[in-house]
Structures are given as structure tokens and as C-alpha cells.
TORPA-4810 file (N, C-alpha, C, O; in nm, 3 decimals):
<nodes>
NODE_1_1.140_-0.235_-0.892_1.042_-0.221_-1.009_1.055_-0.086_-1.087_1.050_0.021_-1.026_M
NODE_2_1.068_-0.091_-1.201_1.079_0.034_-1.291_0.955_0.053_-1.370_0.925_-0.022_-1.463_N
NODE_3_0.874_0.162_-1.328_0.760_0.192_-1.401_0.777_0.263_-1.515_0.804_0.383_-1.509_I
NODE_4_0.764_0.198_-1.632_0.791_0.260_-1.780_0.664_0.311_-1.835_0.670_0.414_-1.902_K
NODE_5_0.554_0.255_-1.817_0.442_0.300_-1.884_0.318_0.329_-1.778_0.293_0.249_-1.688_D
NODE_6_0.255_0.433_-1.797_0.144_0.456_-1.708_0.036_0.514_-1.797_0.054_0.615_-1.866_V
NODE_7_-0.088_0.441_-1.791_-0.196_0.479_-1.859_-0.321_0.502_-1.787_-0.368_0.415_-1.715_T
NODE_8_-0.381_0.628_-1.806_-0.508_0.631_-1.721_-0.620_0.552_-1.815_-0.624_0.579_-1.935_F
NODE_9_-0.701_0.463_-1.764_-0.794_0.390_-1.825_-0.928_0.467_-1.819_-0.977_0.512_-1.922_I
NODE_10_-0.987_0.481_-1.700_-1.117_0.531_-1.687_-1.155_0.551_-1.542_-1.092_0.489_-1.455_A
NODE_11_-1.270_0.646_-1.504_-1.302_0.651_-1.373_-1.459_0.591_-1.375_-1.545_0.619_-1.458_S
NODE_12_-1.469_0.516_-1.278_-1.596_0.444_-1.269_-1.681_0.457_-1.144_-1.625_0.455_-1.034_Y
NODE_13_-1.818_0.469_-1.154_-1.888_0.498_-1.030_-1.934_0.361_-0.946_-1.981_0.372_-0.833_Q
NODE_14_-1.918_0.242_-1.005_-1.938_0.134_-0.931_-1.842_0.013_-0.980_-1.787_0.011_-1.090_K
NODE_15_-1.833_-0.071_-0.894_-1.737_-0.170_-0.915_-1.761_-0.266_-1.033_-1.670_-0.318_-1.098_E
NODE_16_-1.903_-0.284_-1.056_-1.938_-0.371_-1.174_-1.916_-0.335_-1.300_-1.930_-0.411_-1.395_S
NODE_17_-1.870_-0.192_-1.309_-1.839_-0.132_-1.426_-1.685_-0.126_-1.453_-1.645_-0.085_-1.561_A
NODE_18_-1.607_-0.165_-1.363_-1.456_-0.180_-1.357_-1.394_-0.275_-1.472_-1.468_-0.360_-1.521_C
NODE_19_-1.291_-0.267_-1.506_-1.229_-0.359_-1.604_-1.242_-0.505_-1.544_-1.233_-0.534_-1.425_P
NODE_20_-1.268_-0.601_-1.660_-1.286_-0.742_-1.615_-1.185_-0.840_-1.683_-1.207_-0.958_-1.711_K
NODE_21_-1.066_-0.768_-1.707_-0.965_-0.855_-1.779_-0.865_-0.954_-1.675_-0.784_-1.039_-1.713_D
NODE_22_-0.894_-0.918_-1.549_-0.833_-1.012_-1.445_-0.679_-0.971_-1.400_-0.607_-1.036_-1.325_G
NODE_23_-0.651_-0.856_-1.463_-0.508_-0.803_-1.421_-0.524_-0.788_-1.290_-0.633_-0.756_-1.244_R
NODE_24_-0.409_-0.810_-1.209_-0.388_-0.770_-1.059_-0.420_-0.622_-1.032_-0.391_-0.537_-1.116_P
NODE_25_-0.478_-0.590_-0.920_-0.514_-0.456_-0.888_-0.469_-0.428_-0.746_-0.503_-0.502_-0.654_E
NODE_26_-0.389_-0.317_-0.728_-0.344_-0.270_-0.605_-0.412_-0.142_-0.571_-0.391_-0.041_-0.639_F
NODE_27_-0.490_-0.143_-0.472_-0.574_-0.013_-0.463_-0.512_0.078_-0.348_-0.437_0.031_-0.263_A
NODE_28_-0.542_0.192_-0.351_-0.497_0.304_-0.246_-0.617_0.381_-0.196_-0.696_0.431_-0.276_F
NODE_29_-0.631_0.393_-0.068_-0.747_0.452_0.003_-0.691_0.497_0.144_-0.600_0.443_0.206_I
NODE_30_-0.760_0.604_0.179_-0.721_0.652_0.319_-0.841_0.755_0.335_-0.923_0.778_0.247_G
NODE_31_-0.837_0.821_0.478_-0.932_0.910_0.487_-0.884_1.051_0.419_-0.764_1.071_0.400_R
NODE_32_-0.984_1.149_0.383_-0.964_1.243_0.303_-0.840_1.335_0.360_-0.824_1.362_0.479_S
NODE_33_-0.747_1.381_0.241_-0.654_1.455_0.283_-0.528_1.396_0.353_-0.453_1.468_0.418_N
NODE_34_-0.512_1.281_0.341_-0.412_1.190_0.387_-0.264_1.215_0.310_-0.151_1.207_0.359_V
NODE_35_-0.304_1.248_0.170_-0.172_1.263_0.097_-0.173_1.166_-0.022_-0.073_1.158_-0.093_G
NODE_36_-0.294_1.082_-0.048_-0.312_0.982_-0.131_-0.265_1.033_-0.271_-0.164_0.980_-0.318_K
NODE_37_-0.324_1.124_-0.338_-0.279_1.183_-0.462_-0.127_1.201_-0.489_-0.063_1.160_-0.586_S
NODE_38_-0.078_1.281_-0.369_0.061_1.312_-0.383_0.141_1.175_-0.370_0.252_1.175_-0.423_S
NODE_39_0.110_1.085_-0.322_0.169_0.950_-0.298_0.170_0.871_-0.437_0.270_0.811_-0.477_L
NODE_40_0.055_0.877_-0.504_0.026_0.795_-0.620_0.131_0.867_-0.741_0.198_0.804_-0.822_I
NODE_41_0.124_0.999_-0.728_0.200_1.076_-0.827_0.368_1.033_-0.803_0.450_1.023_-0.894_N
NODE_42_0.392_1.015_-0.684_0.532_0.993_-0.657_0.572_0.850_-0.706_0.669_0.826_-0.778_M
NODE_43_0.495_0.768_-0.663_0.509_0.631_-0.694_0.534_0.614_-0.852_0.633_0.556_-0.897_L
NODE_44_0.443_0.664_-0.922_0.432_0.657_-1.081_0.526_0.748_-1.148_0.541_0.742_-1.270_T
NODE_45_0.605_0.850_-1.062_0.666_0.945_-1.141_0.597_1.030_-1.249_0.650_1.074_-1.351_N
NODE_46_0.466_1.047_-1.207_0.390_1.133_-1.318_0.320_1.245_-1.221_0.217_1.230_-1.157_K
NODE_47_0.400_1.356_-1.228_0.317_1.469_-1.160_0.199_1.526_-1.220_0.192_1.580_-1.330_K
NODE_48_0.096_1.505_-1.126_-0.035_1.557_-1.165_-0.118_1.438_-1.222_-0.230_1.458_-1.268_G
NODE_49_-0.063_1.314_-1.220_-0.138_1.186_-1.262_-0.274_1.186_-1.164_-0.388_1.190_-1.208_L
NODE_50_-0.248_1.183_-1.057_-0.355_1.189_-0.969_-0.394_1.339_-0.914_-0.303_1.405_-0.864_A
NODE_51_-0.511_1.389_-0.921_-0.523_1.546_-0.899_-0.493_1.554_-0.753_-0.531_1.465_-0.677_K
NODE_52_-0.425_1.659_-0.713_-0.373_1.686_-0.571_-0.474_1.821_-0.549_-0.482_1.912_-0.631_V
NODE_53_-0.540_1.815_-0.437_-0.632_1.936_-0.405_-0.619_1.949_-0.262_-0.605_1.851_-0.188_S
NODE_54_-0.624_2.093_-0.215_-0.622_2.134_-0.083_-0.766_2.100_-0.016_-0.786_2.081_0.104_V
NODE_55_-0.861_2.097_-0.119_-0.994_2.050_-0.071_-1.024_1.901_-0.047_-1.033_1.828_-0.145_T
NODE_56_-1.042_1.851_0.078_-1.065_1.690_0.081_-1.183_1.655_0.019_-1.280_1.728_0.001_P
NODE_57_-1.170_1.518_-0.019_-1.288_1.457_-0.072_-1.283_1.474_-0.216_-1.394_1.465_-0.269_G
NODE_58_-1.178_1.499_-0.301_-1.173_1.550_-0.449_-1.200_1.437_-0.510_-1.283_1.439_-0.601_K
NODE_59_-1.133_1.309_-0.472_-1.167_1.190_-0.565_-1.293_1.127_-0.516_-1.312_1.097_-0.398_T
NODE_60_-1.377_1.109_-0.610_-1.535_1.073_-0.593_-1.571_0.951_-0.689_-1.684_0.906_-0.702_Q
NODE_61_-1.463_0.907_-0.753_-1.484_0.788_-0.849_-1.357_0.686_-0.824_-1.255_0.713_-0.761_L
NODE_62_-1.387_0.569_-0.884_-1.296_0.468_-0.871_-1.202_0.488_-0.999_-1.239_0.456_-1.112_I
NODE_63_-1.088_0.538_-0.974_-0.994_0.554_-1.091_-0.896_0.449_-1.111_-0.838_0.396_-1.016_N
NODE_64_-0.874_0.415_-1.244_-0.793_0.290_-1.273_-0.672_0.325_-1.363_-0.693_0.371_-1.475_F
NODE_65_-0.544_0.304_-1.318_-0.438_0.333_-1.389_-0.367_0.206_-1.428_-0.333_0.123_-1.344_F
NODE_66_-0.343_0.191_-1.578_-0.269_0.064_-1.610_-0.116_0.100_-1.592_-0.066_0.202_-1.639_E
NODE_67_-0.048_0.006_-1.522_0.091_0.013_-1.515_0.172_-0.088_-1.578_0.153_-0.207_-1.554_I
NODE_68_0.279_-0.041_-1.674_0.355_-0.146_-1.738_0.279_-0.250_-1.818_0.331_-0.358_-1.844_N
NODE_69_0.161_-0.220_-1.855_0.069_-0.321_-1.922_0.056_-0.434_-1.850_0.048_-0.543_-1.906_Q
NODE_70_0.053_-0.422_-1.735_0.051_-0.564_-1.652_-0.039_-0.565_-1.525_-0.085_-0.668_-1.477_S
NODE_71_-0.058_-0.444_-1.477_-0.143_-0.440_-1.344_-0.197_-0.292_-1.326_-0.157_-0.194_-1.387_W
NODE_72_-0.285_-0.295_-1.241_-0.375_-0.163_-1.212_-0.345_-0.114_-1.098_-0.342_-0.195_-1.006_Y
NODE_73_-0.317_0.011_-1.070_-0.320_0.089_-0.967_-0.447_0.154_-0.970_-0.491_0.219_-1.065_L
NODE_74_-0.508_0.129_-0.851_-0.657_0.178_-0.837_-0.669_0.304_-0.733_-0.618_0.281_-0.623_V
NODE_75_-0.713_0.401_-0.747_-0.724_0.517_-0.669_-0.880_0.517_-0.639_-0.970_0.531_-0.722_D
NODE_76_-0.894_0.497_-0.487_-1.036_0.488_-0.441_-1.052_0.610_-0.366_-0.959_0.667_-0.308_L
NODE_77_-1.195_0.655_-0.367_-1.225_0.777_-0.272_-1.192_0.761_-0.164_-1.188_0.647_-0.117_P
NODE_78_-1.153_0.886_-0.081_-1.129_0.895_0.058_-1.239_0.860_0.137_-1.347_0.855_0.077_G
NODE_79_-1.240_0.838_0.249_-1.351_0.800_0.345_-1.343_0.914_0.458_-1.238_0.966_0.495_Y
NODE_80_-1.459_0.942_0.505_-1.469_1.026_0.625_-1.457_1.159_0.604_-1.394_1.220_0.691_G
NODE_81_-1.505_1.228_0.500_-1.509_1.385_0.477_-1.623_1.429_0.527_-1.733_1.400_0.479_Y
NODE_82_-1.602_1.513_0.642_-1.722_1.550_0.700_-1.806_1.650_0.639_-1.921_1.663_0.682_A
NODE_83_-1.762_1.728_0.541_-1.852_1.815_0.465_-1.906_1.763_0.347_-1.979_1.836_0.279_R
NODE_84_-1.883_1.642_0.310_-1.959_1.561_0.214_-2.088_1.534_0.259_-2.099_1.490_0.374_T
NODE_85_-2.204_1.556_0.180_-2.350_1.537_0.220_-2.366_1.372_0.265_-2.298_1.281_0.217_S
NODE_86_-2.462_1.358_0.361_-2.493_1.222_0.386_-2.519_1.129_0.264_-2.466_1.017_0.265_K
NODE_87_-2.586_1.161_0.174_-2.631_1.094_0.068_-2.499_1.073_-0.024_-2.490_0.966_-0.084_D
NODE_88_-2.405_1.163_-0.036_-2.293_1.140_-0.099_-2.212_1.038_-0.039_-2.164_0.943_-0.101_T
NODE_89_-2.197_1.063_0.093_-2.096_0.982_0.184_-2.154_0.827_0.163_-2.072_0.740_0.135_K
NODE_90_-2.275_0.798_0.176_-2.348_0.672_0.159_-2.296_0.614_0.021_-2.258_0.498_0.007_K
NODE_91_-2.297_0.698_-0.066_-2.275_0.646_-0.210_-2.124_0.616_-0.209_-2.092_0.515_-0.271_G
NODE_92_-2.033_0.680_-0.153_-1.886_0.662_-0.125_-1.874_0.533_-0.061_-1.803_0.444_-0.107_F
NODE_93_-1.950_0.522_0.055_-1.923_0.407_0.141_-1.970_0.288_0.050_-1.892_0.193_0.045_Q
NODE_94_-2.070_0.281_-0.012_-2.128_0.157_-0.108_-2.006_0.140_-0.207_-1.949_0.030_-0.208_K
NODE_95_-1.966_0.232_-0.284_-1.872_0.216_-0.390_-1.749_0.150_-0.333_-1.699_0.053_-0.390_M
NODE_96_-1.695_0.205_-0.213_-1.568_0.141_-0.164_-1.611_0.006_-0.119_-1.558_-0.090_-0.175_I
NODE_97_-1.690_-0.012_-0.035_-1.731_-0.155_0.016_-1.755_-0.249_-0.083_-1.717_-0.363_-0.055_S
NODE_98_-1.812_-0.231_-0.204_-1.853_-0.312_-0.302_-1.736_-0.350_-0.391_-1.732_-0.460_-0.448_D
NODE_99_-1.629_-0.247_-0.405_-1.515_-0.274_-0.463_-1.421_-0.358_-0.399_-1.355_-0.446_-0.456_Y
NODE_100_-1.415_-0.323_-0.251_-1.329_-0.399_-0.175_-1.365_-0.536_-0.138_-1.282_-0.614_-0.090_L
NODE_101_-1.482_-0.565_-0.159_-1.548_-0.703_-0.099_-1.573_-0.779_-0.227_-1.558_-0.902_-0.224_T
NODE_102_-1.609_-0.722_-0.339_-1.647_-0.808_-0.464_-1.538_-0.818_-0.571_-1.556_-0.892_-0.668_D
NODE_103_-1.422_-0.745_-0.557_-1.360_-0.731_-0.655_-1.240_-0.865_-0.657_-1.151_-0.861_-0.573_R
NODE_104_-1.245_-0.951_-0.732_-1.169_-1.078_-0.727_-1.016_-1.033_-0.789_-0.920_-1.102_-0.756_T
NODE_105_-1.000_-0.944_-0.857_-0.870_-0.904_-0.891_-0.792_-0.831_-0.813_-0.677_-0.804_-0.850_S
NODE_106_-0.844_-0.786_-0.689_-0.780_-0.691_-0.602_-0.672_-0.812_-0.518_-0.704_-0.920_-0.468_L
NODE_107_-0.543_-0.747_-0.524_-0.438_-0.814_-0.451_-0.420_-0.748_-0.293_-0.410_-0.814_-0.189_V
NODE_108_-0.419_-0.633_-0.302_-0.423_-0.581_-0.155_-0.452_-0.435_-0.166_-0.415_-0.368_-0.263_T
NODE_109_-0.530_-0.380_-0.048_-0.542_-0.239_-0.048_-0.438_-0.147_0.046_-0.418_-0.173_0.165_A
NODE_110_-0.388_-0.056_-0.013_-0.289_0.008_0.087_-0.357_0.127_0.146_-0.391_0.224_0.079_F
NODE_111_-0.377_0.112_0.289_-0.443_0.199_0.355_-0.349_0.300_0.420_-0.265_0.270_0.505_I
NODE_112_-0.370_0.421_0.373_-0.287_0.547_0.394_-0.317_0.602_0.549_-0.433_0.623_0.584_L
NODE_113_-0.226_0.620_0.622_-0.238_0.678_0.741_-0.148_0.790_0.772_-0.027_0.766_0.762_I
NODE_114_-0.186_0.913_0.809_-0.098_1.023_0.853_-0.035_1.018_0.972_-0.092_1.037_1.080_D
NODE_115_0.099_0.990_0.956_0.194_0.970_1.059_0.202_1.080_1.178_0.250_1.053_1.288_C
NODE_116_0.152_1.200_1.147_0.190_1.298_1.222_0.090_1.284_1.336_0.124_1.338_1.442_R
NODE_117_-0.021_1.225_1.334_-0.134_1.229_1.436_-0.158_1.094_1.494_-0.116_0.992_1.440_H
NODE_118_-0.231_1.094_1.611_-0.256_0.961_1.661_-0.364_0.883_1.565_-0.426_0.930_1.470_E
NODE_119_-0.368_0.759_1.616_-0.464_0.695_1.522_-0.607_0.740_1.524_-0.676_0.725_1.625_L
NODE_120_-0.653_0.795_1.413_-0.802_0.833_1.424_-0.898_0.728_1.421_-0.875_0.617_1.375_Q
NODE_121_-1.017_0.768_1.475_-1.111_0.663_1.507_-1.159_0.612_1.372_-1.185_0.492_1.358_K
NODE_122_-1.172_0.690_1.281_-1.223_0.642_1.150_-1.128_0.546_1.067_-1.167_0.462_0.985_I
NODE_123_-0.988_0.575_1.104_-0.904_0.463_1.045_-0.910_0.329_1.108_-0.914_0.222_1.047_D
NODE_124_-0.909_0.346_1.234_-0.925_0.208_1.312_-1.048_0.148_1.271_-1.039_0.029_1.243_K
NODE_125_-1.172_0.206_1.260_-1.292_0.133_1.230_-1.300_0.097_1.073_-1.376_0.008_1.033_E
NODE_126_-1.217_0.171_0.989_-1.201_0.115_0.861_-1.108_-0.023_0.840_-1.137_-0.118_0.767_F
NODE_127_-0.993_-0.009_0.919_-0.908_-0.123_0.926_-0.981_-0.235_1.001_-0.951_-0.348_0.962_I
NODE_128_-1.057_-0.229_1.087_-1.120_-0.331_1.157_-1.224_-0.383_1.057_-1.240_-0.505_1.049_E
NODE_129_-1.289_-0.307_0.988_-1.392_-0.357_0.880_-1.344_-0.426_0.784_-1.404_-0.525_0.744_W
NODE_130_-1.207_-0.379_0.722_-1.143_-0.484_0.637_-1.102_-0.602_0.693_-1.097_-0.698_0.616_C
NODE_131_-1.068_-0.622_0.825_-1.060_-0.749_0.880_-1.157_-0.839_0.888_-1.142_-0.959_0.867_G
NODE_132_-1.278_-0.772_0.923_-1.401_-0.842_0.927_-1.454_-0.888_0.791_-1.511_-0.996_0.779_E
NODE_133_-1.433_-0.806_0.692_-1.460_-0.866_0.560_-1.349_-0.931_0.462_-1.349_-0.934_0.339_N
NODE_134_-1.255_-0.983_0.556_-1.130_-1.022_0.485_-1.060_-0.978_0.367_-1.011_-1.050_0.280_E
NODE_135_-1.060_-0.837_0.372_-1.017_-0.763_0.272_-0.851_-0.780_0.290_-0.810_-0.771_0.405_V
NODE_136_-0.767_-0.801_0.200_-0.615_-0.785_0.226_-0.580_-0.665_0.219_-0.630_-0.594_0.131_P
NODE_137_-0.479_-0.608_0.316_-0.457_-0.479_0.316_-0.295_-0.451_0.370_-0.236_-0.546_0.421_F
NODE_138_-0.237_-0.343_0.359_-0.111_-0.301_0.403_-0.126_-0.173_0.443_-0.210_-0.103_0.387_N
NODE_139_-0.047_-0.125_0.547_-0.035_0.008_0.590_0.056_0.082_0.534_0.167_0.033_0.510_L
NODE_140_0.025_0.220_0.501_0.117_0.312_0.449_0.121_0.435_0.531_0.023_0.508_0.531_V
NODE_141_0.220_0.462_0.595_0.233_0.580_0.681_0.285_0.698_0.583_0.395_0.695_0.528_F
NODE_142_0.190_0.801_0.568_0.230_0.920_0.480_0.282_1.033_0.559_0.256_1.051_0.678_T
NODE_143_0.354_1.107_0.486_0.404_1.259_0.537_0.516_1.241_0.652_0.524_1.314_0.751_K
NODE_144_0.602_1.130_0.622_0.696_1.111_0.708_0.797_1.232_0.721_0.853_1.252_0.829_A
NODE_145_0.821_1.310_0.615_0.921_1.406_0.629_0.874_1.528_0.728_0.951_1.615_0.770_D
NODE_146_0.746_1.520_0.755_0.704_1.632_0.849_0.749_1.624_1.001_0.742_1.714_1.085_K
NODE_147_0.798_1.492_1.018_0.841_1.469_1.151_0.986_1.441_1.164_1.049_1.407_1.064_L
NODE_148_1.048_1.454_1.284_1.181_1.418_1.303_1.181_1.278_1.321_1.080_1.214_1.351_G
NODE_149_1.306_1.225_1.302_1.311_1.053_1.316_1.259_1.010_1.439_1.175_0.919_1.435_K
NODE_150_1.293_1.058_1.553_1.253_0.994_1.683_1.096_1.006_1.704_1.028_0.913_1.748_N
NODE_151_1.043_1.133_1.670_0.883_1.161_1.678_0.837_1.066_1.588_0.747_0.995_1.632_V
NODE_152_0.875_1.045_1.471_0.817_0.982_1.360_0.788_0.817_1.414_0.682_0.755_1.419_L
NODE_153_0.919_0.776_1.448_0.913_0.629_1.511_0.828_0.626_1.628_0.751_0.531_1.641_Q
NODE_154_0.831_0.716_1.713_0.720_0.705_1.842_0.603_0.704_1.806_0.522_0.629_1.861_S
NODE_155_0.566_0.790_1.703_0.426_0.796_1.642_0.350_0.668_1.587_0.233_0.634_1.604_N
NODE_156_0.473_0.597_1.501_0.418_0.497_1.437_0.398_0.373_1.531_0.306_0.292_1.517_I
NODE_157_0.501_0.366_1.638_0.480_0.255_1.740_0.358_0.273_1.822_0.295_0.179_1.869_T
NODE_158_0.330_0.386_1.835_0.188_0.416_1.909_0.073_0.373_1.825_-0.013_0.302_1.877_T
NODE_159_0.064_0.410_1.692_-0.045_0.377_1.595_-0.056_0.218_1.616_-0.163_0.161_1.640_I
NODE_160_0.075_0.148_1.604_0.063_0.002_1.587_0.017_-0.053_1.718_-0.057_-0.152_1.712_K
NODE_161_0.051_-0.003_1.839_0.017_-0.056_1.964_-0.145_-0.057_1.971_-0.209_-0.155_2.011_K
NODE_162_-0.206_0.070_1.927_-0.341_0.071_1.941_-0.424_-0.013_1.867_-0.535_-0.053_1.904_E
NODE_163_-0.353_-0.047_1.727_-0.414_-0.156_1.645_-0.400_-0.285_1.709_-0.488_-0.371_1.702_L
NODE_164_-0.296_-0.299_1.770_-0.256_-0.442_1.813_-0.347_-0.502_1.930_-0.351_-0.619_1.969_L
NODE_165_-0.420_-0.385_1.977_-0.537_-0.412_2.091_-0.642_-0.509_2.035_-0.699_-0.592_2.105_K
NODE_166_-0.662_-0.493_1.903_-0.763_-0.588_1.853_-0.708_-0.688_1.737_-0.774_-0.782_1.693_T
NODE_167_-0.593_-0.658_1.699_-0.505_-0.740_1.602_-0.420_-0.836_1.664_-0.348_-0.794_1.755_W
NODE_168_-0.413_-0.966_1.630_-0.307_-1.059_1.673_-0.158_-1.011_1.613_-0.052_-1.011_1.676_H
NODE_169_-0.176_-0.976_1.494_-0.051_-0.931_1.424_-0.088_-0.846_1.316_-0.203_-0.853_1.272_E
NODE_170_0.016_-0.748_1.255_-0.039_-0.662_1.142_0.040_-0.689_1.020_0.153_-0.738_1.026_L
NODE_171_-0.014_-0.660_0.920_0.058_-0.692_0.785_0.173_-0.595_0.770_0.182_-0.504_0.853_P
NODE_172_0.266_-0.606_0.667_0.367_-0.522_0.635_0.313_-0.379_0.615_0.211_-0.348_0.553_Q
NODE_173_0.404_-0.293_0.680_0.387_-0.153_0.650_0.486_-0.076_0.581_0.596_-0.126_0.556_D
NODE_174_0.454_0.053_0.545_0.537_0.128_0.459_0.560_0.280_0.518_0.460_0.335_0.562_F
NODE_175_0.663_0.339_0.522_0.670_0.472_0.573_0.724_0.560_0.457_0.831_0.542_0.398_V
NODE_176_0.629_0.661_0.433_0.655_0.725_0.297_0.660_0.872_0.311_0.617_0.927_0.413_T
NODE_177_0.716_0.945_0.200_0.698_1.090_0.195_0.699_1.111_0.056_0.788_1.061_-0.013_S
NODE_178_0.606_1.182_0.006_0.589_1.231_-0.136_0.676_1.338_-0.158_0.689_1.375_-0.275_A
NODE_179_0.735_1.393_-0.073_0.823_1.502_-0.091_0.968_1.454_-0.099_1.040_1.506_-0.184_E
NODE_180_1.014_1.368_-0.026_1.161_1.311_-0.035_1.153_1.171_-0.097_1.250_1.095_-0.092_T
NODE_181_1.040_1.139_-0.155_1.038_0.990_-0.210_1.057_0.873_-0.124_1.052_0.760_-0.171_R
NODE_182_1.078_0.896_-0.001_1.098_0.790_0.094_0.987_0.684_0.083_0.870_0.721_0.087_D
NODE_183_1.017_0.564_0.071_0.916_0.447_0.075_0.877_0.402_-0.060_0.823_0.293_-0.080_G
NODE_184_0.908_0.497_-0.166_0.862_0.453_-0.305_0.937_0.311_-0.342_0.862_0.219_-0.374_R
NODE_185_1.071_0.287_-0.341_1.127_0.163_-0.366_1.060_0.040_-0.284_1.035_-0.069_-0.334_D
NODE_186_1.037_0.074_-0.158_0.976_-0.031_-0.071_0.844_-0.091_-0.129_0.825_-0.213_-0.136_D
NODE_187_0.752_0.005_-0.170_0.617_-0.026_-0.215_0.642_-0.079_-0.336_0.586_-0.187_-0.356_I
NODE_188_0.716_-0.032_-0.432_0.710_-0.076_-0.571_0.782_-0.239_-0.581_0.751_-0.324_-0.664_L
NODE_189_0.880_-0.254_-0.478_0.963_-0.388_-0.468_0.856_-0.482_-0.418_0.851_-0.600_-0.451_N
NODE_190_0.768_-0.422_-0.335_0.676_-0.516_-0.244_0.574_-0.563_-0.366_0.557_-0.684_-0.379_F
NODE_191_0.515_-0.483_-0.444_0.440_-0.496_-0.561_0.515_-0.584_-0.665_0.465_-0.689_-0.705_I
NODE_192_0.618_-0.545_-0.702_0.693_-0.652_-0.792_0.711_-0.792_-0.737_0.700_-0.886_-0.815_S
NODE_193_0.734_-0.812_-0.617_0.766_-0.937_-0.554_0.618_-1.014_-0.568_0.618_-1.131_-0.607_N
NODE_194_0.514_-0.957_-0.540_0.372_-1.000_-0.544_0.339_-1.049_-0.693_0.280_-1.153_-0.720_V
NODE_195_0.386_-0.960_-0.781_0.357_-0.991_-0.933_0.427_-1.124_-0.975_0.370_-1.211_-1.040_M
NODE_196_0.553_-1.133_-0.932_0.629_-1.244_-0.961_0.560_-1.377_-0.908_0.554_-1.478_-0.978_V
NODE_197_0.509_-1.371_-0.779_0.424_-1.485_-0.730_0.314_-1.516_-0.793_0.282_-1.633_-0.814_E
NODE_198_0.244_-1.415_-0.830_0.124_-1.434_-0.922_0.144_-1.492_-1.045_0.072_-1.579_-1.093_I
NODE_199_0.258_-1.437_-1.103_0.285_-1.513_-1.250_0.336_-1.632_-1.240_0.317_-1.705_-1.337_N
NODE_200_0.410_-1.683_-1.130_0.474_-1.804_-1.108_0.340_-1.906_-1.079_0.328_-2.018_-1.129_T
NODE_201_0.260_-1.854_-1.002_0.123_-1.936_-0.971_0.051_-1.969_-1.098_0.005_-2.079_-1.127_S
NODE_202_0.046_-1.850_-1.175_-0.042_-1.865_-1.311_0.017_-1.990_-1.387_-0.048_-2.084_-1.431_N
NODE_203_0.143_-1.974_-1.393_0.231_-2.072_-1.494_0.210_-2.205_-1.442_0.177_-2.295_-1.521_S
NODE_204_0.226_-2.230_-1.306_0.193_-2.373_-1.268_0.066_-2.399_-1.295_0.042_-2.510_-1.342_E
NODE_205_-0.030_-2.317_-1.275_-0.182_-2.372_-1.293_-0.189_-2.405_-1.450_-0.266_-2.496_-1.482_N
NODE_206_-0.128_-2.352_-1.534_-0.144_-2.370_-1.674_-0.089_-2.517_-1.696_-0.154_-2.602_-1.757_V
NODE_207_0.029_-2.537_-1.644_0.104_-2.671_-1.674_0.016_-2.771_-1.591_0.044_-2.891_-1.589_L
</nodes>
């Protein structure tokens, strides 16, 4: 997929205020400081599109970006930032859960996991929550450039084994680096293929 046009639409405080034109939505989410903003900037070739900050918990709204006038990239708030107040965190959790469970245009949620560390409890709990609520998702391992090839593969294998203790099988995953741009083509090709399937299905339904 060649991204030719990227337009920031708006930021929303709740799912019910988000666009209702029915365009497919691909959401990105992960625990705070997992590298979500850097990944979005890398995918779109727009440096600074998503605000990168050394302070975790910077994204506090649902941010919509229109891609090629055909689908939305949705930047969701990070979960699990310890320094966020309990009231604010509850607001995040409701915002996230409402979007993921009520959004009929959502195609998949890309759940970002920092491959440098073992599977965090909050990541496992969130992935299990997605399963319990039938939220479609894919896994994205971030910051792959920070590890050697063997350690990288070992860490990802360990994370998957932990998840497979409660999952019969896992969805497709992607290994990425915002620095080296690894994984960019894989994610965009995945989205492109899904868009073809959606457009084909829509055409058949019209006929």
C-alpha cells in the first residue's frame, strides 16, 4: 500500500462522537510508552503526525486520521499509566472499552507490545479482555532494533508461549521498528489486503 494522503480529522472524548461514515477503521493501542506514536509516524511517513513524548500517557483522546480518503487510522489512548489519576484512568478505560466494543466500523485493533521485555501482566489482561469481548486484534511487537536477532526471536517466542497458555491460537503478528522501518510494508500490506476483501464484499452485496 502506498499512503498518498493523510488527514487529521479530529480528537474525540467518546466513541459516540466519532465519525459515522462507515469507513473501515484500524486502531492502534498499547500500554503507555510502547512506541505507538513513533510507529504511527513511521507507517504514515509523517514525522510528528502523532505526538511523540518521553512522558507516558500523552494520548488522552481518540484521534482519527483519514488515510487515502478510504480508511481511518485510529490512535487510542495508552492503557496502564501508573501516574495517571484513578479518575482519569477510569475515563480512559471507559473510552477505550466503549470504542472497542461498540465500534461497528472497527476492522482490527493492533495491540503493541514492547519486545524487549517479558509479557507484562497488563498486556496479557488486555489481550484476554479483547478475547472475552470478541474484539478483533493483531499483535505488533515494537522496538525490534533494540535487540539482536537471536534475543529478539527468543523474546517473541516466550511472549507467544505465555499467551498460548490461554489461547488456542494467536492472530497474525508483526515485528516492527520505527527506527529501521522494519514491519512497515507488512502492516500496510495486511491493511491493503483486508481493504480489498471489504470492497469485494461490499460490491457483491450491492449486486
